[in-house]
C-alpha positions as CSV (number, residue, x, y, z in Angstrom):
1,M,-22.6,54.4,43.4
2,N,-24.5,51.1,43.2
3,L,-27.6,51.9,41.3
4,V,-30.7,49.7,40.7
5,L,-32.9,50.8,37.7
6,F,-36.5,49.8,37.1
7,G,-38.0,50.5,33.7
8,A,-34.5,50.0,32.4
9,N,-35.6,49.1,28.9
10,G,-37.7,52.2,28.3
11,G,-36.5,55.2,26.4
12,T,-35.4,57.1,29.5
13,G,-34.2,54.0,31.4
14,R,-31.8,53.0,28.7
15,L,-30.3,56.5,28.8
16,V,-30.0,56.5,32.6
17,A,-28.2,53.1,32.4
18,R,-25.8,54.3,29.7
19,Q,-25.0,57.6,31.4
20,A,-24.5,55.9,34.8
21,L,-22.1,53.4,33.3
22,D,-20.2,56.0,31.4
23,T,-19.6,57.9,34.6
24,G,-18.3,54.9,36.6
25,H,-21.4,53.7,38.5
26,T,-22.5,50.1,38.9
27,V,-26.0,49.4,37.5
28,T,-28.5,46.6,38.0
29,A,-31.0,47.0,35.2
30,V,-34.4,45.2,35.9
31,T,-36.4,44.4,32.8
32,R,-38.9,41.9,31.6
33,H,-37.0,41.5,28.3
34,P,-33.3,41.2,29.1
35,E,-32.6,39.9,25.6
36,T,-33.4,43.3,24.1
37,F,-31.4,45.4,26.6
38,P,-28.7,47.2,24.5
39,A,-25.9,47.8,27.0
40,D,-23.0,45.5,27.6
41,H,-20.6,46.6,30.4
42,E,-18.5,45.1,33.1
43,N,-20.3,47.2,35.7
44,L,-23.8,46.2,34.4
45,R,-26.0,43.4,35.7
46,V,-29.2,42.8,33.7
47,L,-31.8,41.1,35.8
48,A,-34.8,39.5,34.2
49,G,-38.0,40.1,36.1
50,D,-41.3,42.0,36.6
51,V,-41.8,44.8,39.1
52,Y,-44.9,43.0,40.3
53,D,-42.8,40.1,41.6
54,Q,-42.2,41.3,45.1
55,A,-39.5,38.7,46.0
56,L,-37.5,39.6,42.9
57,V,-37.7,43.3,43.6
58,E,-36.4,42.7,47.1
59,R,-33.5,40.7,45.7
60,A,-32.8,43.5,43.1
61,V,-32.6,46.3,45.6
62,S,-30.6,44.5,48.3
63,G,-27.3,46.4,48.8
64,A,-28.3,49.3,46.5
65,D,-27.2,52.8,47.2
66,V,-29.8,54.4,45.0
67,V,-33.0,53.1,43.3
68,I,-34.3,54.8,40.2
69,S,-37.7,54.1,38.6
70,T,-38.4,55.2,35.1
71,L,-41.4,52.8,34.8
72,G,-43.9,53.9,32.1
73,V,-46.5,52.7,29.7
74,P,-48.2,54.3,26.7
75,Y,-51.4,56.4,27.2
76,S,-54.5,54.3,27.5
77,R,-58.2,54.8,28.3
78,K,-58.1,51.6,30.3
79,P,-57.1,51.7,34.0
80,I,-53.3,52.0,34.5
81,T,-51.6,50.7,37.7
82,I,-47.9,50.4,36.8
83,Y,-46.9,53.7,38.4
84,S,-48.6,53.2,41.7
85,Q,-48.5,49.4,42.1
86,G,-45.0,49.0,40.5
87,T,-43.5,51.8,42.6
88,G,-45.4,50.5,45.6
89,A,-43.6,47.2,45.2
90,I,-40.3,49.0,45.0
91,V,-41.0,51.1,48.1
92,R,-41.9,48.0,50.1
93,A,-38.8,46.2,48.9
94,M,-36.6,49.2,49.9
95,Q,-38.2,49.4,53.3
96,A,-37.6,45.7,53.8
97,Q,-33.9,45.9,52.7
98,S,-33.2,49.2,54.5
99,V,-32.4,51.0,51.2
100,R,-33.2,54.7,51.5
101,R,-32.6,56.7,48.3
102,L,-35.4,56.6,45.7
103,L,-35.9,58.6,42.6
104,C,-38.9,58.2,40.3
105,V,-40.3,59.8,37.2
106,S,-43.7,61.4,37.1
107,S,-44.9,64.3,34.9
108,S,-45.4,68.1,35.1
109,A,-49.1,67.3,34.2
110,T,-49.6,65.0,37.2
111,D,-50.8,67.4,39.9
112,P,-54.3,68.7,39.1
113,A,-53.5,71.8,41.1
114,T,-50.6,72.8,38.8
115,R,-51.0,70.9,35.5
116,Y,-52.4,73.9,33.7
117,H,-49.7,76.3,34.7
118,D,-48.5,78.5,31.8
119,T,-45.5,76.9,30.2
120,G,-45.2,79.6,27.5
121,G,-46.6,77.3,24.8
122,G,-49.1,79.8,23.5
123,F,-52.9,79.8,23.5
124,I,-53.5,76.7,21.3
125,F,-51.1,74.5,23.4
126,E,-52.1,75.8,26.8
127,K,-55.9,76.2,26.4
128,V,-56.7,73.5,23.8
129,L,-54.1,70.7,23.3
130,K,-52.9,70.3,26.9
131,P,-56.5,70.1,28.4
132,I,-57.5,67.6,25.7
133,I,-54.6,65.3,26.5
134,T,-54.9,65.4,30.3
135,K,-58.6,64.9,30.2
136,T,-58.8,62.1,27.6
137,I,-55.9,59.9,26.5
138,G,-53.7,60.9,29.4
139,R,-56.3,60.9,32.2
140,E,-55.6,57.3,33.4
141,T,-51.8,57.9,33.2
142,Y,-51.8,61.1,35.3
143,A,-54.3,59.7,37.8
144,D,-52.0,56.7,38.5
145,M,-48.9,59.0,38.6
146,L,-50.6,61.0,41.2
147,R,-51.3,57.8,43.3
148,M,-47.6,57.0,42.9
149,E,-46.5,60.5,44.1
150,V,-48.8,60.2,47.2
151,L,-47.4,56.8,48.3
152,V,-43.8,57.8,47.6
153,A,-44.2,61.0,49.7
154,A,-45.6,58.9,52.5
155,S,-43.0,56.2,52.3
156,G,-40.5,57.6,54.8
157,L,-37.7,57.1,52.2
158,E,-35.3,59.7,51.0
159,W,-37.2,60.3,47.8
160,T,-37.1,62.6,44.8
161,I,-40.0,62.8,42.3
162,A,-38.9,64.1,38.9
163,R,-41.5,65.9,36.8
164,P,-40.4,66.3,33.2
165,S,-42.6,68.1,30.7
166,G,-43.3,66.6,27.2
167,L,-40.6,64.1,26.6
168,F,-38.6,64.0,23.3
169,E,-35.3,62.7,22.0
170,T,-32.0,64.3,21.6
171,E,-28.7,62.7,20.7
172,T,-26.9,64.0,23.8
173,V,-27.5,65.9,27.0
174,T,-28.4,69.5,26.2
175,D,-29.0,72.7,28.0
176,F,-31.6,72.0,30.7
177,E,-33.0,73.5,33.9
178,T,-34.2,72.0,37.2
179,A,-36.3,73.7,39.9
180,E,-38.6,72.7,42.7
181,E,-42.2,71.9,41.6
182,L,-42.6,73.8,38.3
183,L,-40.7,75.4,35.4
184,P,-42.3,77.6,32.7
185,R,-41.2,75.4,29.8
186,Q,-43.0,72.8,27.6
187,Y,-40.5,70.0,26.9
188,T,-37.8,67.7,28.4
189,S,-35.2,65.8,26.5
190,R,-35.0,62.2,27.7
191,A,-31.2,62.6,27.8
192,D,-31.6,65.7,30.0
193,L,-34.0,63.8,32.3
194,A,-31.5,61.0,32.7
195,A,-28.7,63.4,33.5
196,A,-30.9,65.3,36.0
197,L,-31.9,62.0,37.8
198,L,-28.3,60.9,38.1
199,A,-27.2,64.4,39.4
200,A,-30.0,64.5,41.9
201,A,-29.2,60.9,43.1
202,G,-26.1,62.2,44.7
203,D,-27.4,65.6,45.8
204,D,-29.1,65.8,49.3
205,R,-30.7,69.1,48.3
206,W,-33.3,67.1,46.3
207,V,-34.2,64.7,49.1
208,R,-38.0,64.7,49.8
209,K,-38.6,67.2,47.0
210,T,-40.3,67.3,43.6
211,M,-37.9,68.3,40.9
212,A,-39.1,69.9,37.6
213,V,-36.8,69.1,34.7
214,A,-37.0,71.0,31.4
215,T,-34.9,71.5,28.3
216,V,-34.0,75.0,27.3
217,D,-32.9,74.3,23.8
218,P,-33.6,72.6,21.3
219,Q,-37.4,72.4,21.1
220,P,-39.4,69.7,19.2
221,R,-42.5,70.3,17.1
222,V,-45.7,70.0,19.0
223,L,-47.3,67.4,16.7
224,D,-44.2,65.2,16.8
225,L,-44.3,65.4,20.6
226,I,-48.0,64.4,20.8
227,R,-47.4,61.5,18.5
228,Q,-44.5,60.3,20.5
229,E,-46.1,60.7,23.9
230,A,-49.2,58.8,22.7
231,F,-47.3,55.7,21.9
232,S,-44.2,55.7,24.1
233,R,-43.8,56.1,27.8
234,G,-40.9,55.5,30.2
């Protein structure tokens, strides 16, 4: 599979690239900072560029089988556009180059209609911490993710929107679940998210669907998760 990856230098993007290369795929990793990208492989091409550069994005996706976006930025109270505008550039490039398969990463907290579903986190997490995050430091993030989801769903492409829960780190892929729309769990390992994206890329059952991804075990500490989420996205 010839895979093009945007957000390649983020925490999730690096894992997608590594897992894809380890399983025999060819990867084009698009990053603004190619000098810091850690992978070195005969099937890897690292392309320096910005997702806001439409001409570069079109060159990047030309000939691709699958495009994966793990674009992300830290929480901010300032307006955020990377999810909607960055993914919009990817969508336009794919349409221009007749590339059909797109997977992008959103969040289980994106959709206002479902963001407060019970994940089994207990009263403090469900009724106090989660509303505080989504209504304050995470408000701009989730608003732009929702704009991204709307434009992707209307793109006419063969899309899958992945919705992980609170992202955390594990050394390897662990025990995780996927389901349409929602899962009653709080957390998602980045390694598990990367594995789920790659599995869904070759699975027609996930075309034009939203895929919840959640880790079964292990589970991080809530305070560690909040600290990590506040300063690291992608």
